C-alpha angles and dihedrals in degrees: 000000000000091000091051090051090049090054094046092047094054093043091052093045095246096136096169092054091047092051091049092053090043088060090049092049091051090052090052091050089056090053095057118106100224093197090062097058136069116278094241090054091050087063090052093049093048092055094050098084094053091047095048093048095051121123097231107088095192091053091049090052093051095043093046090053091049093047092047089057092047091051092047093050092047091050092050093051104038108022 
């Protein structure tokens, strides 16, 4: 949900909200036990910090939306 809020914040122009949820999403990434998830999803999780800390706000918004959907689909299938 944090990634979805990041995407919505940047799309709506609410940069402060998007940055706040970016920080929350990065905290959640650190909490994930990478040995307990599928190898393809480990690659996705490892790329998240570099994507969320990019300079291009439009790109962050699009990528955060994409990754939020990937995370949601993974959770539905494997958790």
